[in-house]
C-alpha positions in Angstrom: 109.2 127.5 124.7 112.7 127.2 123.0 113.8 129.9 120.1 113.5 127.4 117.0 109.6 126.6 117.8 108.3 130.4 117.6 105.9 130.5 114.7 108.2 131.4 111.8 105.9 134.3 111.2 106.6 135.8 114.5 108.9 138.3 114.8 112.8 138.1 115.8 114.5 140.2 118.7 118.2 140.3 119.1 118.7 141.3 123.0 122.6 142.3 123.7 123.8 141.2 126.9 121.0 138.7 127.6 122.8 135.9 129.7 121.6 137.2 133.1 119.7 139.9 135.3 118.1 142.2 132.9 118.6 140.9 129.5 118.3 137.6 130.4 114.6 137.9 132.3 114.0 140.0 128.9 115.1 137.1 126.8 112.7 134.9 128.6 109.7 137.1 128.7 109.7 137.5 124.7 110.1 134.1 124.2 107.3 133.3 126.3 105.2 136.1 123.5 106.7 133.8 120.8 109.3 135.8 119.8 112.3 134.4 118.0 115.1 135.9 120.6 118.9 135.9 119.6 120.7 136.0 122.8 123.8 137.9 123.3 127.1 137.6 125.7 130.9 138.5 126.0 131.2 135.3 127.7 129.7 132.4 129.8 126.5 133.4 131.7 125.2 131.6 134.4 123.3 130.0 132.6 125.6 129.0 129.7 126.8 130.5 126.8 124.6 133.3 124.8 124.1 131.9 121.0 126.2 134.9 119.9 129.3 135.9 121.3 131.0 139.3 121.5 132.8 141.6 123.6 131.6 145.5 123.4 134.7 146.8 124.8 136.5 145.7 120.9 134.7 148.6 118.9 134.9 146.2 115.7 132.5 144.3 117.9 129.6 145.3 117.2 129.6 145.5 113.4 130.5 141.4 113.9 127.8 140.3 116.7 125.1 142.3 113.6 126.4 140.4 111.3 126.4 137.0 113.0 122.9 137.8 114.3 121.9 138.5 110.9 123.5 135.1 109.6 121.7 133.1 112.5 118.2 134.6 111.2 119.0 133.1 107.9 119.8 129.8 109.1 116.4 130.0 111.0 114.6 130.6 107.7 114.0 134.0 108.5 114.6 137.4 106.9 115.0 140.1 109.0 115.4 141.6 112.5 112.6 143.5 114.3 113.1 144.3 117.5 116.8 145.5 118.7 116.8 145.7 122.9 120.3 147.3 124.0 120.4 145.9 127.4 124.3 145.4 127.6 125.7 147.7 130.6 129.0 148.2 132.3 129.0 149.3 136.3 132.9 150.0 137.3 133.9 152.3 139.6 136.5 155.3 138.5 137.5 157.3 141.5 138.5 160.9 140.8 141.4 160.1 142.6 143.0 157.8 140.0 145.7 158.1 137.6 145.0 160.2 134.4 145.5 157.5 132.2 143.4 154.9 134.8 140.5 157.5 135.2 140.4 158.3 131.1 140.8 154.3 130.3 137.7 153.4 132.6 135.5 156.1 131.5 136.2 155.4 128.4 135.7 151.2 128.0 132.3 152.6 129.9 131.7 154.8 126.8 132.0 152.0 124.5 130.0 149.2 126.2 127.2 151.2 127.3 126.6 153.9 124.3 128.9 153.6 121.2 128.3 149.7 121.1 124.6 151.0 121.5 125.0 153.5 118.9 126.7 151.3 116.3 123.9 148.6 116.5 121.4 150.9 116.4 122.8 152.3 113.3 123.2 149.3 111.7 120.0 148.1 112.8 117.9 151.6 111.1 119.8 150.9 108.0 118.3 147.3 108.1 115.1 148.6 108.7 115.0 150.8 106.2 116.3 148.4 103.5 114.4 146.1 100.6 111.2 147.4 101.7 111.2 146.3 105.3 108.7 147.2 107.3 110.3 149.9 110.4 111.1 148.0 113.7 111.8 148.6 117.4 114.3 149.5 119.1 115.0 149.7 122.6 117.2 151.2 125.4 117.8 150.3 128.8 119.4 153.7 130.3 119.0 154.0 134.2 117.5 157.0 136.4 121.5 158.4 136.5 120.7 159.8 133.2 118.5 162.4 134.7 119.6 162.2 138.4 123.2 161.1 137.8 125.1 158.8 139.7 127.8 158.6 142.7 131.3 160.1 142.5 132.9 157.4 141.3 130.4 156.7 138.3 130.3 160.3 136.0 131.2 158.3 132.8 128.0 155.7 133.7 125.6 158.7 134.2 127.0 160.5 131.2 126.8 157.2 128.9 122.9 156.5 129.7 122.0 160.2 129.2 123.7 159.4 125.8 121.4 156.7 125.6 118.4 158.2 126.3 119.4 161.9 123.7 120.1 158.8 120.9 116.4 157.3 121.8 115.0 160.3 121.0 116.4 161.7 118.4 116.2 158.2 116.5 112.3 158.6 117.1 112.2 162.0 116.2 114.1 160.9 112.6 113.1 157.5 111.6 108.7 157.3 112.9 107.9 158.1 108.8 110.1 154.8 108.1 108.0 152.8 110.6 111.4 152.9 113.3 110.4 153.3 116.8 112.1 154.5 120.0 111.7 153.3 123.1 113.9 153.8 126.5 113.5 152.1 129.5 115.1 154.1 132.8 115.5 151.4 135.6 117.2 152.6 139.4 117.9 149.9 141.2 117.3 146.5 140.5 117.9 142.9 141.6 120.9 141.7 139.6 124.3 140.8 139.4 125.1 143.9 138.0 124.0 146.0 141.3 125.7 143.5 143.4 129.1 144.9 141.3 128.6 148.1 142.8 126.5 147.2 146.5 127.4 144.5 148.5 124.1 142.6 149.0 124.3 143.3 153.2 123.8 147.0 151.6 120.5 146.4 150.3 118.2 147.5 153.1 120.7 150.9 152.5 119.2 150.7 148.6 115.7 150.4 149.8 115.6 153.3 151.9 116.3 155.5 149.7 113.5 154.6 147.5 109.9 154.8 148.2 108.8 151.7 147.0 110.9 150.2 149.9 112.7 147.7 147.7 114.7 147.5 144.1 112.8 146.9 141.2 113.2 142.8 139.8 114.6 142.0 136.4 111.0 140.4 135.5 109.3 144.1 136.1 112.0 145.9 133.7 111.6 142.8 131.0 107.6 143.7 131.4 108.2 147.0 130.5 110.8 146.5 127.8 108.6 143.5 126.4 105.8 145.9 126.0 107.9 148.1 124.6 108.9 146.0 122.0 105.8 143.9 121.3 102.6 146.4 122.5 103.1 150.1 122.4 101.4 152.3 120.3 103.3 153.6 117.8 102.6 157.6 119.0 104.8 156.1 121.7 107.8 156.6 120.1 110.0 158.9 121.5 108.6 157.7 124.9 111.1 157.4 127.9 109.7 155.1 130.6 110.8 155.7 134.3 111.1 152.4 136.5 112.7 153.0 140.0 110.0 152.7 142.5 109.4 156.7 142.6 112.9 156.7 143.9 113.1 159.8 140.6 110.3 161.6 139.3 110.5 164.0 136.7 
């Protein structure tokens, strides 16, 4: 179902990093549920260009992305964004034997894309949902099991960013539930996406599976089902919840 064919009364969602992998699976699943979806990417993805383009490594990009999303909403005859799903992410390595400048540059870039941009968008969403009698909204952050169990020696920055994403979601849930603003976080382990391919060769799949009691990495559609549940179906009393989806490779 195309975005423009959805029911005008149906909710509108902005999904960042939605040209491939988990983000694309989330966007596709929300569309199947009748949601008007605004997709985002930093350029052409495997399935073409997203509706909204923004390089989240640029500190000014999140605010522009939000403004562009609101403009697209109004152009479609709608009035608000009901759901924000922060999925965009980066999994670049930063070995500790890099030069100081290179290591810090890698750290800063990962935090900008994985955490700071999500924080900026979440702030704008919270303010949007508080304005003009708006009836709240739903925030879904896609974090990682790395938030709790850490990651490889080359990915301190990735684990730190994802841990910050979890803490941010909990803070939003605690302080804005009275405004009808609900926040949920999903923590996948390894997922069969292009991002995993950036950090591990396809030939390493068997090695990854050995660390997962389920015997395989997650499928993007599995994470999408959880995200769609949080965005549309999760009870209000679940706000603040963190949902693990890692095949029991890390259990809290």
